[in-house]
C-alpha positions in Angstrom: -83.3 3.9 -28.1 -82.0 5.3 -24.4 -79.5 2.2 -24.7 -78.1 3.0 -27.7 -77.7 6.7 -26.5 -76.0 5.6 -22.9 -73.7 3.2 -24.9 -72.6 6.2 -27.5 -72.1 8.6 -24.7 -69.8 5.8 -22.6 -68.0 5.6 -25.8 -67.1 9.2 -26.3 -66.3 9.6 -22.5 -63.8 6.5 -22.8 -62.3 8.0 -26.2 -62.0 11.8 -24.4 -60.1 10.5 -21.3 -58.0 8.3 -23.5 -56.8 11.2 -25.6 -56.3 13.1 -22.3 -54.0 10.6 -20.9 -51.9 10.4 -24.4 -51.5 14.3 -24.1 -50.4 14.5 -20.7 -48.2 11.6 -20.6 -44.5 12.7 -20.6 -42.7 12.0 -23.7 -39.2 10.4 -23.7 -36.2 12.9 -23.8 -34.0 12.6 -27.0 -31.1 11.5 -24.8 -33.5 8.5 -23.6 -34.8 7.6 -27.0 -30.8 7.8 -27.9 -29.9 5.6 -25.1 -32.8 2.6 -26.2 -31.5 3.0 -29.8 -27.7 2.4 -29.0 -28.2 -0.2 -26.1 -26.6 2.1 -23.3 -27.7 1.7 -19.9 -30.0 4.6 -18.3 -30.0 3.5 -14.7 -27.0 5.5 -13.6 -24.9 2.8 -12.3 -21.5 2.7 -13.6 -19.6 -0.7 -14.4 -16.2 -1.3 -14.8 -14.9 -4.7 -16.7 -11.6 -5.8 -16.3 -9.8 -8.6 -18.2 -6.2 -9.9 -17.0 -3.8 -12.7 -18.4 -4.2 -14.9 -15.5 -5.4 -14.5 -12.0 -2.9 -17.2 -11.2 -0.2 -14.5 -10.9 -0.3 -12.7 -7.5 0.3 -9.3 -9.9 -3.0 -9.9 -11.2 -4.7 -10.7 -8.2 -3.4 -7.4 -6.8 -4.6 -5.5 -10.0 -8.2 -7.1 -9.3 -8.1 -5.6 -5.8 -7.1 -2.4 -7.1 -9.9 -2.1 -9.6 -12.6 -3.3 -6.8 -11.1 -0.4 -4.8 -11.4 2.0 -7.3 -15.0 0.9 -7.9 -15.9 1.1 -4.6 -14.7 4.6 -4.4 -16.8 5.7 -7.6 -20.1 3.3 -6.3 -19.3 1.3 -9.2 -19.8 -2.3 -10.2 -16.6 -4.2 -11.3 -16.0 -7.3 -13.3 -12.8 -9.1 -13.2 -12.2 -11.7 -15.5 -9.0 -14.1 -15.8 -8.1 -14.9 -19.8 -5.4 -17.6 -18.6 -3.3 -16.3 -21.3 -5.9 -17.5 -24.1 -6.9 -15.1 -26.6 -10.0 -16.6 -28.1 -10.9 -16.4 -24.1 -10.2 -13.0 -23.7 -12.0 -12.0 -27.1 -15.3 -13.4 -25.6 -14.6 -11.8 -22.3 -14.3 -8.4 -24.0 -18.0 -9.3 -26.2 -19.6 -10.2 -23.2 -18.3 -7.0 -21.3 -19.9 -5.1 -24.4 -23.0 -7.0 -24.0 -23.2 -5.9 -20.4 -23.0 -2.4 -21.6 -20.0 -1.8 -19.3 -18.8 1.9 -19.1 -15.5 1.2 -19.4 -13.2 -1.6 -20.2 -9.4 -2.1 -18.7 -7.5 -4.4 -20.7 -4.2 -6.3 -20.1 -3.8 -8.1 -23.4 -2.6 -11.8 -23.6 -1.6 -10.8 -27.3 -0.8 -7.1 -28.2 -1.4 -7.8 -32.0 -4.1 -10.6 -31.6 -6.8 -8.8 -29.4 -7.1 -5.7 -32.1 -10.3 -7.0 -33.1 -12.0 -7.4 -29.9 -10.9 -3.5 -28.9 -12.3 -2.3 -32.2 -15.7 -3.9 -31.3 -15.7 -2.5 -28.1 -14.7 0.9 -29.3 -17.4 0.6 -32.1 -20.1 0.1 -29.2 -18.9 3.1 -27.7 -16.8 2.1 -24.7 -13.7 3.2 -23.8 -11.0 0.8 -23.4 -7.5 1.2 -21.5 -4.8 -1.0 -21.8 -3.1 -1.8 -18.5 0.4 -3.1 -17.9 0.7 -4.0 -21.6 -0.3 -2.3 -25.1 -3.1 -3.4 -27.1 -4.0 -2.8 -30.7 -7.4 -1.9 -31.9 -7.6 1.6 -31.1 -7.4 1.9 -27.3 -8.1 5.0 -25.8 -4.7 5.2 -23.4 -2.2 2.6 -22.1 -1.2 2.6 -18.3 1.6 0.6 -17.8 5.0 0.5 -15.5 8.0 1.4 -17.2 8.8 -2.0 -18.4 11.8 -0.7 -20.4 13.1 0.8 -17.1 12.2 -2.8 -15.1 14.5 -4.8 -17.6 17.5 -1.9 -18.0 17.6 -1.9 -13.6 17.8 -6.1 -14.0 20.3 -5.8 -16.8 22.6 -3.2 -14.9 22.5 -5.3 -11.7 23.5 -8.5 -13.6 26.6 -6.5 -15.1 27.2 -5.1 -11.6 27.3 -8.6 -9.9 29.1 -10.3 -12.7 31.5 -7.5 -13.1 30.7 -7.1 -16.8 31.3 -11.0 -17.9 29.7 -14.3 -17.6 27.3 -16.4 -19.4 23.6 -16.0 -18.6 19.8 -17.4 -19.6 17.0 -15.3 -20.2 13.6 -16.7 -19.5 11.0 -15.0 -21.8 7.3 -14.8 -21.6 4.0 -13.8 -23.7 4.0 -11.9 -26.7 2.9 -8.7 -25.1 4.5 -5.3 -25.2 5.4 -5.5 -21.6 7.4 -8.5 -21.8 9.3 -7.4 -25.1 10.0 -4.0 -23.7 11.4 -6.1 -20.4 13.6 -7.9 -22.5 14.6 -4.7 -24.9 15.7 -3.1 -21.7 17.6 -6.0 -20.1 19.3 -6.3 -23.8 20.3 -3.1 -24.2 21.6 -2.6 -20.7 24.0 -5.4 -21.3 24.9 -5.2 -25.2 28.4 -3.5 -24.6 29.5 -5.8 -21.7 31.2 -9.3 -22.0 27.8 -11.0 -20.9 27.0 -13.7 -23.2 23.2 -15.1 -23.3 23.6 -18.8 -23.7 20.1 -19.6 -23.6 16.6 -17.9 -24.1 13.2 -19.7 -23.8 9.7 -18.8 -23.2 8.5 -19.5 -19.8 4.8 -18.6 -20.5 4.8 -16.1 -17.4 4.3 -18.7 -15.0 6.2 -20.9 -12.6 5.5 -24.2 -13.9 6.4 -23.4 -17.3 9.7 -21.7 -16.1 10.7 -24.6 -14.0 10.2 -26.7 -17.1 12.2 -25.0 -19.4 14.9 -24.2 -16.9 15.1 -28.0 -16.4 16.0 -28.1 -20.3 18.3 -25.3 -19.8 20.4 -26.9 -17.3 20.4 -30.5 -18.9 21.8 -28.6 -22.1 24.4 -26.5 -20.3 26.7 -28.3 -17.7 27.6 -27.5 -14.1 29.6 -24.5 -13.9 28.3 -22.6 -17.4 25.5 -20.5 -16.1 26.3 -17.4 -13.9 22.8 -15.7 -13.7 19.5 -15.9 -14.9 16.7 -13.1 -16.0 13.2 -13.8 -15.5 10.6 -11.8 -17.1 8.4 -12.0 -13.9 8.5 -13.1 -10.5 6.7 -16.5 -10.8 9.0 -17.6 -13.4 11.8 -16.5 -11.2 10.5 -18.6 -8.5 10.0 -21.6 -10.9 13.9 -21.3 -12.2 14.9 -21.3 -8.4 13.0 -24.5 -7.8 14.4 -26.0 -11.1 18.0 -24.9 -9.7 17.3 -26.8 -6.3 16.3 -29.7 -8.3 19.3 -30.1 -10.1 21.5 -29.7 -7.3 23.0 -26.4 -8.7 21.9 -23.9 -5.9 25.0 -22.3 -5.7 25.9 -22.0 -9.0 24.1 -18.9 -10.4 21.7 -16.0 -8.9 18.1 -14.9 -10.4 16.6 -11.8 -11.0 13.2 -11.2 -11.6 10.6 -8.6 -12.2 7.4 -7.5 -10.2 8.2 -7.3 -6.5 5.8 -9.9 -5.9 5.0 -10.8 -2.2 5.8 -14.4 -2.9 9.1 -13.2 -4.5 9.9 -10.8 -1.3 9.1 -14.0 0.8 11.4 -16.2 -1.2 14.3 -13.4 -1.2 14.0 -13.2 2.4 14.7 -17.0 3.0 18.7 -17.4 3.8 20.7 -18.7 0.8 17.7 -17.8 -1.7 19.2 -17.3 -5.2 16.7 -14.5 -6.4 18.8 -11.7 -5.6 16.8 -8.8 -6.9 13.1 -7.8 -8.6 12.5 -4.6 -10.3 9.2 -3.9 -8.5 6.0 -2.5 -9.7 2.7 -1.3 -8.6 -0.1 -3.2 -10.1 -3.0 -2.0 -7.6 -1.8 1.6 -8.0 -1.5 1.2 -12.1 -5.1 -0.1 -12.4 -6.4 2.7 -10.1 -4.7 5.3 -12.7 -6.4 3.3 -15.5 -9.9 3.8 -13.9 -9.1 7.4 -13.4 -8.0 7.9 -17.2 -11.0 5.5 -18.4 -13.6 8.1 -16.4 -12.1 11.1 -18.2 -12.3 9.3 -21.5 -15.7 8.5 -20.9 -16.4 12.0 -19.7 -15.2 13.3 -23.2 -11.8 14.7 -21.4 -8.6 14.3 -23.5 -6.2 12.0 -22.0 -2.3 11.4 -22.7 -2.0 8.1 -24.9 0.9 6.6 -22.8 1.0 6.8 -19.0 4.3 5.1 -17.5 4.4 4.4 -13.8 8.1 4.2 -12.5 9.7 1.1 -11.2 12.4 0.2 -8.5 15.1 -2.6 -8.2 14.8 -4.3 -4.9 17.6 -6.5 -3.8 17.8 -8.9 -0.9 19.7 -6.0 1.0 16.9 -3.5 0.5 13.8 -6.1 1.6 13.5 -4.4 5.2 12.6 -1.3 3.5 10.4 -2.8 1.0 6.6 -1.8 1.2 5.7 -4.3 -1.2 1.9 -4.5 -2.9 
């Protein structure tokens, strides 16, 4: 009988302790519960994700360094991905950012329209998306870009000046993104009232190798002495064009104008006899730092401008000594 009484008292004591523990345990706050239910992080550590066209382009390498510097100032982790101008790959990268619950996504779209669905997924997950260097559809919170129309216009005005308003030129186009189309539009608007004729326009896909190949094709289709200048939508393409020009033995026939102000372009322009005469210079690191600033404002519920344009400047061979570069 005593044994049964002791057992009963022990059970009562254990039950009482359990109830006291349950009563004194701190309940989860409504915000913590919400975080768990919607998948947000609650460790307080910021994470910024950046997806760029390709890290084979020094412009995007500089952009990657810029976001890392901005992240360091914020005490944030930074994820930088190269899409290799592959829409499916960039879509996968954004999905990965969503899975990792990044706080802000910076997007250099490889396809302005094609990336819309991925942008919408990020927005549905409550993650701010800031387009960088080029527009992106799908509901981005803001776009931070160089004034790409100005970049093309400055290049076009330089070509007009150098050719005296008349001559034959080729245009090396690029990926189907707004940064490229704006540059082309600015260039074509600049030359439209002149006697300059575009005799070839092909897609160099934004890289040196492809631009070299398409320029070889243009040179084969247009005999020596028929091309006066070439406008390339970025500096890697401009360098590819110059290589094709050298290989074809047509070095002194035409000059080249690019866009970016890249270190490799500045180095090429500094070489005596270089055909790359000018480039519309951007500042990729400062551009992406501005994008981080805008992204954090959106995250904190602040209102921001939908489009922020960063001015560009034309740098010629004569002005290289005063050009600070990236």
